DRENPA-705256 format. One record per residue: residue number from 1; residue in three letters; z, y, x negated of N, C-alpha, C in turn. Coordinates in steps of 0.05 Angstrom, whole numbers, plus 32768, in hexadecimal, padded with zeros to 4 digits. Example, Ala and Ser with C-alpha at 12.3 -4.5 7.8 and 13.67 -1.06 7.14 Angstrom:
<sites>
SITE num residu n_zz n_yy n_xx ca_zz ca_yy ca_xx c_zz c_yy c_xx
SITE   1    ALA 809C 7F8E 7EF8  809C  7FA6  7F0A 809C 7FBE 7EF8
SITE   2    SER 808E 7FD3 7EFF  808F  7FEB  7EEF 809D 8001 7EFE
</sites>
This chain:
<sites>
SITE num residu n_zz n_yy n_xx ca_zz ca_yy ca_xx c_zz c_yy c_xx
SITE   1    MET 7F12 7FB1 7FC1  7F26  7FAB  7FD0 7F1E 7FB3 7FF1
SITE   2    ILE 7F26 7F9C 7FF8  7F22  7F9C  8018 7F34 7FAB 802A
SITE   3    LYS 7F4F 7FA6 8028  7F66  7FAE  803A 7F83 7FB5 802A
SITE   4    THR 7F8B 7FD2 802C  7F9F  7FD5  8020 7FB8 7FDD 8037
SITE   5    GLU 7FCE 7FCF 8035  7FE8  7FDA  8045 7FFB 7FE2 8035
SITE   6    ILE 800A 7FF7 8039  8026  8002  802C 8037 7FFF 8040
SITE   7    THR 804B 7FED 8039  8061  7FEC  804D 807B 7FFA 8041
SITE   8    ASN 8093 7FFD 8050  80AB  8006  8044 80BD 7FED 8037
SITE   9    MET 80D4 7FF2 8034  80E2  7FD8  8025 80E9 7FC8 803A
SITE  10    GLU 80E9 7FD1 8055  80F0  7FBD  8069 80D8 7FB0 8074
SITE  11    ARG 80C0 7FA9 8062  80A4  7FA3  8065 809E 7FB4 807F
SITE  12    LYS 80A3 7FC7 808B  8095  7FD6  80A0 807D 7FE9 8097
SITE  13    LEU 806A 7FE4 80A8  804A  7FEC  809B 804E 8008 80A3
SITE  14    VAL 8048 8018 808F  8043  8038  808C 802C 803F 808B
SITE  15    LEU 8017 8038 807F  8000  8042  8079 7FE8 8027 8077
SITE  16    GLN 7FD8 802A 807B  7FBE  8014  807B 7FA8 8020 8079
SITE  17    SER 7F95 801A 8069  7F77  8020  8067 7F67 8008 805C
SITE  18    LYS 7F53 800E 805E  7F39  7FF1  8059 7F22 8001 804A
SITE  19    ASN 7F15 7FF3 8032  7EFE  7FF5  8024 7EFF 800F 801A
SITE  20    THR 7F18 8014 8010  7F1E  8030  7FFC 7F26 8029 7FE4
SITE  21    ASN 7F29 803D 7FD0  7F30  803D  7FB8 7F44 8050 7FB5
SITE  22    ILE 7F49 8062 7FC8  7F5D  807B  7FC2 7F69 8075 7FDB
SITE  23    ILE 7F83 8078 7FD7  7F96  8073  7FF3 7FAF 808F 7FEB
SITE  24    ASP 7FAB 80A2 8000  7FBF  80BC  8001 7FD8 80B4 800C
SITE  25    ILE 7FEC 80AE 7FFB  800B  80B2  8003 8016 80C8 800B
SITE  26    SER 8008 80E0 8008  8013  80FE  7FFF 802A 8101 801C
SITE  27    GLN 8023 80F1 802F  8031  80F4  8049 8048 80DE 804A
SITE  28    LEU 804C 80D3 803A  8067  80BD  8039 807A 80CA 802C
SITE  29    PRO 8094 80C8 8038  80AA  80D7  802A 80B1 80C2 800F
SITE  30    SER 80C2 80CF 7FFC  80C7  80C2  7FE2 80D6 80AA 7FE9
SITE  31    GLY 80D0 8094 7FDD  80DD  807B  7FDB 80CE 8068 7FD3
SITE  32    SER 80D3 804E 7FD4  80CB  8037  7FCD 80BD 802A 7FE4
SITE  33    TYR 80A3 801D 7FD4  808F  800B  7FE7 8088 7FFD 7FE1
SITE  34    PHE 8075 7FE6 7FF2  8068  7FD3  7FEF 804C 7FD7 7FEA
SITE  35    LEU 803A 7FD3 7FDF  801E  7FD9  7FDE 800E 7FBC 7FDD
SITE  36    LYS 8007 7FB7 7FF2  7FF7  7FA1  7FF6 7FDA 7FA2 7FF6
SITE  37    THR 7FCC 7F96 7FEC  7FAC  7F95  7FE4 7FA0 7F7C 7FE6
SITE  38    ASP 7F91 7F76 7FF9  7F7F  7F63  8002 7F6B 7F65 7FEB
SITE  39    LEU 7F60 7F52 7FDA  7F47  7F55  7FCC 7F32 7F40 7FD1
SITE  40    ALA 7F17 7F4E 7FC9  7F05  7F39  7FD8 7EFF 7F1D 7FD2
SITE  41    GLU 7F0F 7F1C 7FC0  7F14  7EFC  7FBA 7F1F 7EE5 7FC7
SITE  42    GLY 7F2C 7EF7 7FDB  7F3F  7EE7  7FE9 7F58 7EEA 7FDD
SITE  43    LYS 7F63 7EF7 7FCB  7F7D  7EF8  7FB8 7F89 7F15 7FCB
SITE  44    SER 7FA5 7F16 7FC5  7FB2  7F27  7FC5 7FC6 7F35 7FB7
SITE  45    VAL 7FD1 7F4E 7FB0  7FDF  7F56  7FA1 7FF0 7F6A 7FAD
SITE  46    THR 800C 7F63 7FA7  801D  7F73  7FB6 8034 7F84 7FA1
SITE  47    PRO 8032 7F97 7F8F  8043  7FA2  7F7C 8058 7FB5 7F8F
SITE  48    LYS 806C 7FBE 7F82  8080  7FD2  7F8F 8070 7FE8 7F85
SITE  49    ILE 8072 7FFC 7F91  806E  801E  7F87 8083 802F 7F8F
SITE  50    ILE 808B 8045 7F7D  80A3  8057  7F83 8093 8073 7F82
SITE  51    LYS 8095 807F 7FA5  8086  8099  7F9F 80A1 80AB 7F9D
SITE  52    LYS 8099 80BF 7F8A  80B3  80D2  7F85 80AF 80ED 7F8D
SITE  53    PRO 80BF 8101 7F91  80BA  811A  7FA3 80A9 812A 7F90
</sites>
């Protein structure tokens, strides 16, 4: 994993990290987010995640 970005549903960046396998989202409010991960192979994946209270 090279870079990870978490954006809200309006695609506003709310959290970003580099070169880590653990992302602490505890400070984010409950809701839906997109988790964009850029991989070393030049590919990226962007699943939707839901943080519950």
